[in-house]
MARPA-362057 format. One line per 10 residues: number of its first residue (from 1); their letters; for each residue x, y, z of C-alpha. Coordinates in pm, 1 decimal. Example, Ala and Ser with C-alpha at 12.3 -4.5 7.8 and 13.67 -1.06 7.14 Angstrom:
REM residues 2
1 = AS = 1230.0,-450.0,780.0  1367.0,-106.0,714.0
***
This chain:
REM residues 457
1 = XXXXXXXXXX = -9100.7,5944.6,-333.3  -9212.2,6302.9,-288.8  -9579.8,6401.8,-296.4  -9725.9,6622.7,-570.6  -9672.9,6927.4,-345.8  -9360.3,6967.0,-134.0  -9060.6,7181.2,-55.5  -8705.9,7066.3,-119.5  -8438.1,7271.7,48.9  -8062.7,7271.5,97.9
11 = XXXXXXXXXX = -7762.1,7486.4,176.3  -7606.5,7448.2,-171.5  -7882.8,7511.7,-423.3  -7764.4,7607.3,-772.3  -8021.7,7868.0,-871.9  -7980.1,8131.7,-1147.0  -7881.3,8390.3,-884.6  -7595.5,8173.8,-760.2  -7525.0,7884.7,-525.3  -7657.3,7916.5,-171.7
21 = XXXXXXXXXX = -7920.1,7818.5,83.0  -8272.1,7808.7,-60.7  -8608.0,7636.1,-43.5  -8774.7,7527.6,-367.8  -9154.1,7497.0,-372.2  -9289.8,7225.2,-601.6  -9648.5,7162.6,-704.2  -9777.8,6940.8,-981.3  -9431.3,6874.1,-1119.8  -9340.5,7243.1,-1154.6
31 = XXXXXXXXXX = -9130.5,7483.8,-951.7  -9370.1,7732.9,-794.2  -9098.0,7950.5,-645.7  -8754.5,7968.4,-489.6  -8728.7,8133.2,-148.4  -8512.9,8155.2,159.8  -8415.4,7838.9,339.1  -8633.0,7922.6,641.3  -8947.9,7963.8,433.7  -8989.6,7588.0,456.3
41 = XXXXXXXXXX = -9075.6,7602.0,827.8  -9421.7,7462.2,898.5  -9512.7,7406.5,531.8  -9632.9,7056.8,443.7  -9380.8,6796.1,332.2  -9019.6,6911.8,336.0  -8740.0,6717.4,167.2  -8410.4,6802.3,335.4  -8095.6,6791.7,122.7  -7788.0,6718.9,334.3
51 = XXXXXXXXXX = -7556.6,7015.8,374.1  -7270.5,6852.0,185.3  -7487.2,6782.8,-120.3  -7564.1,7012.6,-412.8  -7917.4,7057.3,-542.3  -7897.4,7143.9,-911.3  -8137.7,7146.7,-1205.0  -8161.9,6814.9,-1382.8  -7894.4,6792.8,-1649.8  -7990.4,6842.4,-2014.3
61 = XXXXXXXXXX = -7784.6,6647.7,-2268.0  -7850.5,6782.4,-2616.0  -7619.1,6536.8,-2793.8  -7712.0,6168.5,-2748.7  -7714.3,5885.4,-3003.6  -7981.3,5640.3,-2889.1  -7981.0,5438.3,-3216.5  -8333.3,5293.0,-3184.1  -8497.1,5176.3,-3406.5  -8269.0,4983.6,-3638.7
71 = XXXXXXXXXX = -7955.5,4961.4,-3425.0  -8110.0,4899.7,-3084.7  -7836.4,4644.1,-3017.5  -7602.3,4946.2,-2996.7  -7824.0,5134.6,-2751.3  -8198.8,5179.0,-2703.1  -8432.0,5420.8,-2530.5  -8479.9,5200.8,-2224.7  -8110.2,5157.0,-2148.9  -8004.1,5506.4,-2255.3
81 = XXXXXXXXXX = -8262.9,5678.8,-2038.7  -8188.5,5458.0,-1736.4  -7823.6,5558.8,-1774.2  -7927.4,5921.1,-1804.4  -8129.8,5909.2,-1482.5  -7839.1,5747.8,-1296.6  -7619.2,6034.1,-1415.4  -7853.9,6310.6,-1303.2  -7973.9,6376.8,-1659.5  -8347.2,6445.1,-1687.2
91 = XXXXXXXXXX = -8368.7,6547.1,-2053.7  -8184.0,6412.0,-2356.0  -8208.0,6510.8,-2721.5  -8163.1,6224.3,-2964.7  -7947.6,6261.3,-3274.1  -8104.1,6187.7,-3614.6  -7850.3,5928.7,-3731.5  -7738.7,5576.8,-3640.5  -8103.2,5472.7,-3619.7  -8274.5,5311.6,-3916.5
101 = XXXXXXXXXX = -8453.6,5501.3,-4056.0  -8270.6,5826.0,-3980.5  -8477.7,6124.7,-3868.6  -8471.4,6300.6,-4207.0  -8847.6,6307.6,-4279.6  -9157.7,6360.1,-4069.5  -9256.1,6000.2,-4140.1  -8922.2,5878.0,-4005.3  -8964.0,6096.6,-3697.8  -9296.2,5924.9,-3633.9
111 = XXXXXXXXXX = -9118.8,5588.0,-3650.6  -8858.5,5712.5,-3401.2  -9125.2,5840.5,-3161.7  -9317.5,5513.1,-3189.4  -9001.1,5320.6,-3100.8  -8945.7,5540.5,-2795.3  -9302.8,5541.8,-2667.1  -9339.1,5395.0,-2318.0  -8966.8,5318.1,-2277.9  -8819.1,5646.7,-2157.2
121 = XXXXXXXXXX = -8718.9,5708.6,-1795.6  -8632.0,6074.1,-1870.0  -8775.2,6327.9,-2112.5  -8658.2,6297.8,-2473.4  -8649.9,6547.6,-2759.4  -8540.2,6486.9,-3116.2  -8312.5,6655.1,-3371.1  -8404.7,6635.7,-3737.0  -8145.2,6564.0,-4003.1  -8017.3,6755.8,-4305.4
131 = XXXXXXXXXX = -7889.9,6535.0,-4588.0  -7855.2,6596.0,-4963.4  -8198.6,6625.0,-5122.2  -8419.9,6659.3,-4813.5  -8455.8,7037.9,-4784.3  -8824.0,7006.3,-4878.6  -8872.7,6788.5,-4569.5  -8739.6,7038.5,-4315.5  -9057.8,7242.3,-4273.7  -9264.6,6930.6,-4200.9
141 = XXXXXXXXXX = -9003.7,6805.5,-3954.9  -9011.7,7139.5,-3775.1  -9391.2,7132.0,-3761.4  -9370.7,6779.4,-3618.3  -9165.4,6912.1,-3326.4  -8794.2,6853.6,-3388.9  -8581.3,7093.9,-3186.8  -8357.5,7180.6,-3481.9  -8146.8,7015.2,-3750.2  -7818.4,6825.2,-3763.9
151 = XXXXXXXXXX = -7584.2,6780.5,-4057.6  -7240.9,6632.6,-4125.1  -6982.6,6811.8,-4336.6  -6784.6,6486.3,-4368.7  -6872.2,6117.0,-4399.7  -7092.8,6031.0,-4101.2  -6988.2,5667.4,-4087.3  -7335.7,5534.7,-4178.7  -7469.5,5522.3,-4533.0  -7822.7,5627.0,-4430.9
161 = XXXXXXXXXX = -7700.2,5976.0,-4335.6  -7473.3,6122.3,-4608.9  -7288.9,6449.1,-4555.4  -7364.2,6778.9,-4724.7  -7136.4,6999.3,-4932.1  -7132.1,7378.6,-4934.6  -7416.6,7421.6,-5185.2  -7653.4,7191.7,-4993.4  -7546.2,7352.1,-4668.6  -7620.0,7703.8,-4792.5
171 = XXXXXXXXXX = -7963.5,7605.1,-4923.7  -8046.9,7428.0,-4597.4  -7941.2,7730.0,-4392.0  -8168.1,7959.7,-4593.3  -8462.3,7730.5,-4517.6  -8361.6,7686.0,-4152.9  -8336.0,8063.4,-4108.4  -8688.4,8102.6,-4246.7  -8809.6,7849.6,-3988.4  -8639.0,8028.8,-3700.8
181 = XXXXXXXXXX = -8455.1,7706.0,-3626.7  -8094.6,7609.3,-3546.6  -7850.4,7401.2,-3749.3  -7602.5,7193.4,-3551.8  -7308.7,7064.9,-3752.2  -7039.1,6801.6,-3728.3  -6765.2,7045.4,-3822.3  -6496.3,6860.0,-4015.1  -6451.7,6891.0,-4390.9  -6316.3,6607.1,-4606.6
191 = XXXXXXXXXX = -6014.2,6766.7,-4777.1  -5762.5,6770.6,-4491.1  -5881.4,6429.2,-4369.9  -5856.2,6273.9,-4715.5  -5502.1,6403.2,-4760.0  -5390.0,6292.8,-4415.2  -5555.1,5950.8,-4450.8  -5379.4,5898.2,-4782.2  -5048.1,5954.4,-4608.4  -5141.9,5704.5,-4338.2
201 = XXXXXXXXXX = -5243.7,5448.3,-4601.7  -4908.4,5498.6,-4770.7  -4737.9,5404.9,-4445.9  -4604.8,5752.2,-4377.1  -4763.2,5799.0,-4034.8  -4710.7,5484.8,-3831.6  -4902.8,5168.2,-3756.8  -5274.8,5126.5,-3683.5  -5244.8,5028.0,-3315.0  -5085.3,5363.4,-3237.1
211 = XXXXXXXXXX = -5324.8,5640.5,-3136.6  -5086.5,5888.4,-3295.9  -5156.9,5725.3,-3632.4  -5528.3,5787.8,-3596.5  -5475.4,6139.5,-3462.5  -5263.2,6229.4,-3764.1  -5548.2,6116.3,-3991.4  -5792.7,6374.0,-3843.0  -5592.4,6698.4,-3845.4  -5708.9,7017.8,-3678.8
221 = XXXXXXXXXX = -5732.4,7179.5,-4021.7  -6045.7,6972.7,-4095.7  -6225.0,7138.2,-3803.8  -6075.2,7479.5,-3862.6  -6190.7,7493.5,-4224.1  -6535.6,7364.1,-4130.8  -6581.8,7626.5,-3859.4  -6473.1,7898.7,-4103.1  -6730.7,7774.1,-4356.2  -7010.0,7765.7,-4096.4
231 = XXXXXXXXXX = -6929.9,8115.6,-3973.4  -6924.0,8251.6,-4328.1  -7259.9,8094.9,-4415.5  -7409.0,8203.8,-4083.5  -7315.0,8560.7,-4171.5  -7455.3,8519.0,-4523.0  -7790.0,8358.7,-4430.4  -7856.2,8481.0,-4076.1  -7930.3,8125.4,-3961.4  -7841.3,8015.6,-3607.8
241 = XXXXXXXXXX = -7546.4,7775.5,-3623.5  -7405.1,7550.3,-3353.3  -7077.2,7355.1,-3370.9  -7102.3,7013.6,-3207.7  -6828.5,6824.6,-3017.0  -6560.3,7083.2,-3085.2  -6201.8,6970.3,-3025.6  -5957.9,7193.2,-3220.2  -5809.3,7478.0,-3017.5  -5687.9,7635.3,-3343.3
251 = XXXXXXXXXX = -6046.8,7724.5,-3438.7  -6125.5,7898.9,-3109.2  -6022.8,8244.6,-3241.2  -6274.4,8200.2,-3525.8  -6550.4,8123.4,-3278.2  -6448.3,8412.1,-3053.9  -6450.9,8657.0,-3344.7  -6792.7,8532.8,-3460.6  -6938.4,8593.2,-3115.6  -6778.3,8936.7,-3092.3
261 = XXXXXXXXXX = -6932.1,9019.9,-3431.3  -7271.5,8929.3,-3287.3  -7333.2,8631.5,-3514.2  -7573.2,8363.8,-3380.6  -7295.6,8104.1,-3343.5  -7254.6,7872.1,-3044.7  -7034.0,7570.4,-2978.4  -7005.8,7274.7,-2744.7  -6732.2,7041.4,-2632.7  -6738.4,6705.9,-2454.3
271 = XXXXXXXXXX = -6597.4,6549.3,-2136.6  -6356.7,6328.2,-2331.7  -6185.7,6630.2,-2488.6  -6160.5,6788.1,-2143.4  -6044.9,6475.8,-1955.4  -5806.4,6286.5,-2180.0  -5492.3,6371.4,-2375.4  -5361.5,6199.2,-2685.4  -5016.7,6150.8,-2530.1  -5171.8,5929.1,-2260.8
281 = XXXXXXXXXX = -5379.7,5694.6,-2479.7  -5229.4,5343.6,-2483.7  -5163.9,5150.3,-2801.3  -5468.9,4954.4,-2912.5  -5709.1,5128.5,-2668.6  -5978.2,5183.9,-2930.5  -6239.9,5274.1,-2667.9  -6083.4,5622.2,-2688.9  -6155.1,5659.9,-3061.0  -6398.5,5933.2,-3159.2
291 = XXXXXXXXXX = -6428.4,6194.4,-3433.9  -6302.6,6460.7,-3405.0  -6028.0,6297.2,-3200.8  -5901.6,6355.0,-2850.3  -5606.7,6588.5,-2898.2  -5294.9,6694.8,-2706.0  -5267.3,6823.9,-2347.1  -5208.8,7182.3,-2452.4  -5514.9,7164.7,-2676.7  -5721.2,7036.4,-2382.3
301 = XXXXXXXXXX = -5619.5,7327.3,-2161.3  -5715.9,7577.9,-2431.2  -6061.7,7419.7,-2445.6  -6097.9,7474.6,-2071.2  -5994.0,7837.2,-2112.3  -6253.9,7876.3,-2387.7  -6525.2,7740.9,-2158.8  -6420.9,7983.5,-1890.1  -6435.2,8281.3,-2127.1  -6762.1,8180.6,-2295.4
311 = XXXXXXXXXX = -6617.6,8100.0,-2637.3  -6742.4,7744.7,-2581.3  -7094.6,7741.4,-2440.6  -7158.2,7396.0,-2299.0  -7041.8,7042.2,-2226.2  -7247.7,6757.2,-2373.7  -7176.3,6385.9,-2385.6  -7192.5,6294.5,-2755.8  -7286.9,5952.4,-2620.3  -7216.3,5733.5,-2922.9
321 = XXXXXXXXXX = -7203.4,5367.6,-2817.8  -7169.7,5053.2,-3023.3  -7134.7,4678.4,-2959.0  -6785.5,4605.6,-2821.8  -6693.4,4395.3,-3123.8  -6715.7,4705.6,-3347.2  -6441.4,4863.7,-3141.7  -6203.4,4582.4,-3252.9  -6055.1,4587.0,-2903.0  -5858.6,4263.5,-2953.1
331 = XXXXXXXXXX = -5701.5,4390.7,-3274.5  -5659.1,4743.3,-3140.0  -5685.3,4889.1,-3490.4  -5766.9,5258.3,-3450.4  -5809.8,5307.8,-3822.7  -6088.8,5050.5,-3862.3  -6262.5,5061.2,-3523.2  -6596.1,5239.5,-3484.2  -6552.2,5595.0,-3358.8  -6766.4,5694.4,-3062.7
341 = XXXXXXXXXX = -6748.1,5721.3,-2683.2  -7009.3,5595.1,-2437.6  -7044.8,5846.2,-2154.6  -7407.2,5955.9,-2104.1  -7417.7,5844.2,-1739.7  -7073.3,5986.6,-1658.2  -7098.1,6341.0,-1791.6  -7148.5,6514.0,-1456.4  -6862.4,6347.4,-1264.9  -6625.6,6351.2,-1563.3
351 = XXXXXXXXXX = -6678.8,6724.0,-1611.8  -6671.3,6804.4,-1239.0  -6352.9,6606.6,-1173.4  -6161.0,6815.9,-1423.6  -6345.7,7145.3,-1368.5  -6270.8,7167.4,-996.1  -5901.2,7102.4,-1061.7  -5900.5,7421.5,-1267.1  -6084.5,7637.1,-1016.9  -6433.6,7622.2,-1164.2
361 = XXXXXXXXXX = -6737.0,7583.2,-939.3  -7086.9,7443.1,-921.4  -7239.1,7752.0,-1086.5  -7016.2,7697.7,-1390.9  -7120.4,7334.0,-1407.7  -7489.5,7424.2,-1389.9  -7444.8,7666.0,-1679.0  -7252.4,7421.5,-1899.1  -7450.0,7103.2,-1824.5  -7802.3,7231.9,-1762.2
371 = XXXXXXXXXX = -7889.6,7582.4,-1878.0  -7694.5,7617.2,-2203.9  -7798.1,7280.1,-2354.4  -8161.9,7351.8,-2262.9  -8141.2,7684.9,-2445.7  -7986.0,7522.3,-2752.1  -8272.6,7272.1,-2771.3  -8535.0,7543.1,-2724.4  -8637.3,7422.0,-2379.1  -8537.5,7740.8,-2196.5
381 = XXXXXXXXXX = -8822.2,7847.6,-1971.9  -8894.2,7480.8,-1911.4  -8568.8,7292.7,-1848.3  -8217.9,7359.9,-1721.2  -8281.3,7593.5,-1424.8  -8426.5,7589.0,-1076.7  -8665.6,7878.7,-1124.6  -9034.8,7954.1,-1106.0  -9235.6,7794.3,-1384.4  -8968.4,7539.7,-1479.7
391 = XXXXXXXXXX = -9016.3,7164.6,-1455.9  -8919.9,7029.4,-1113.3  -8626.1,6834.7,-1258.1  -8342.5,6808.9,-1006.1  -8021.6,6624.3,-934.8  -7888.6,6590.6,-581.0  -7517.7,6508.5,-583.7  -7213.5,6493.9,-359.1  -6926.8,6698.9,-505.3  -6668.1,6556.4,-264.6
401 = XXXXXXXXXX = -6747.1,6184.7,-290.4  -6549.5,5977.7,-539.4  -6614.2,5646.6,-710.3  -6433.4,5412.4,-943.6  -6597.0,5351.2,-1281.0  -6669.7,4979.7,-1300.4  -6897.3,4784.2,-1536.0  -7131.9,4709.4,-1245.8  -7230.7,5077.4,-1207.4  -7286.5,5150.2,-1578.2
411 = XXXXXXXXXX = -7645.3,5144.5,-1708.7  -7549.6,5184.7,-2077.6  -7632.1,4875.7,-2285.0  -7259.5,4814.0,-2335.9  -7000.5,4879.1,-2067.0  -6695.9,4960.6,-2279.1  -6589.8,5319.9,-2217.0  -6253.5,5497.2,-2178.7  -6358.7,5593.9,-1824.1  -6339.7,5233.4,-1697.3
421 = XXXXXXXXXX = -6106.7,5212.3,-1399.0  -6094.4,5589.1,-1360.0  -6173.7,5756.9,-1024.8  -6423.9,6039.7,-1063.9  -6557.3,6294.4,-817.8  -6926.6,6375.8,-796.9  -7169.4,6103.4,-690.7  -7535.1,6132.7,-788.7  -7757.3,6070.7,-486.8  -8099.9,6128.6,-639.2
431 = XXXXXXXXXX = -8263.4,6239.1,-963.3  -8611.2,6396.2,-981.9  -8822.9,6423.1,-1295.4  -9112.2,6666.6,-1255.3  -9093.5,6621.9,-879.6  -9082.7,6241.0,-878.1  -8774.6,6045.1,-774.6  -8653.5,5834.3,-1068.5  -8314.0,5734.0,-925.0  -8187.1,5725.1,-568.0
441 = XXXXXXXXXX = -7865.8,5600.5,-405.5  -7774.7,5353.7,-675.7  -8127.5,5224.0,-728.8  -8343.5,5282.5,-1034.2  -8709.2,5368.8,-995.5  -8926.4,5058.8,-963.7  -9219.2,5230.1,-1132.5  -9302.5,5245.2,-1502.1  -9102.3,5483.6,-1721.9  -9231.7,5838.5,-1672.4
451 = XXXXXXX = -9033.0,6025.1,-1935.6  -9218.4,6224.5,-2199.1  -9144.2,6271.1,-2568.4  -9093.6,6644.2,-2610.8  -9179.0,6864.9,-2904.7  -9023.6,7201.0,-2977.2  -9305.6,7454.7,-2975.0
***
């Protein structure tokens, strides 16, 4: 474990200026400066990063469903944050739903923070929720430190967190704009899904063990119409809007045009949309089910192009686990299985494996996995970069080493994930939180959890 003051240096340091040799000075859990590699000579304790390894800012994952309290049997803060540390993630932001109570009032946020206290191995922030009838709660939630607000434009899957229609959405955005906050939205609207699902129920689109049946029930039009609505209301209200887990390539021109217009619109996608293709999903393999769905190969490649051009801003996990029995794996019924993919620990290697195949580099990965999510959550200046004044959160990883995803390596509470059996490139060697090693070479820290519960200033 490093001392409170040390230098960590390597030949492949992902700093804002680019990837190269550098020495990073750390004191009291903060980065005091980034200098030339040789500046380390004769200065106190020096941690040497092997030449083949990358030293990058600790990953920030702004889209994680922890589910505690209320559904801790799905995932809890202790297991989620251990998985995060093993994946090089030093900050997560918890979603406001799937826990009971949901984070839709300041009182409920206090319950969430109490449940997390003393259990977190990485730093944790919290999103607040927008549901019908809670607009009066948003100001108090913001004052209590939520990083922003999440809503669904379609059934969320849990009764405690109903979706909003256009009128509620507009009113919420007016309030959110006045708070200087950001709305993040599950961007699917019900109409296209209802019509497609009715066709499936009538037997027009195949049988429930076929992934194609499920895919046909969540058409691209549901996302496209939702993105159009969000862009229109962003323009009308001036509120910052962010599209979560985007999967439809058909809506990319809408996002591109919004950015070119100068609207405060951003969007994310996830490793599962960038790794998998609907044509390759076996019958009954419900571990692949998520909403919006994994789409076709050509759709996947357009998402990669959008990342490269800046139309999509970041890659987050949307870690949404559940007990294996809710996936109905034995029945293989895509239409009734819970939708959500467990991947918090695997985000770095899953993204890197596919990114390097397409000619992207470490600097791209640092932008998509560290810097952009930190900015979304309002932690820029504190998280997501190796730069003076930032927290000394680092991941040391080997971009050439590969591993096979097996249950034995997964720290999530439940091991079912579509990545099982897959070979991924990018092995995490060590994770530092404010200068302290919290994971190293397959071993978790033996000390007490040192993660903090963060508040948006």
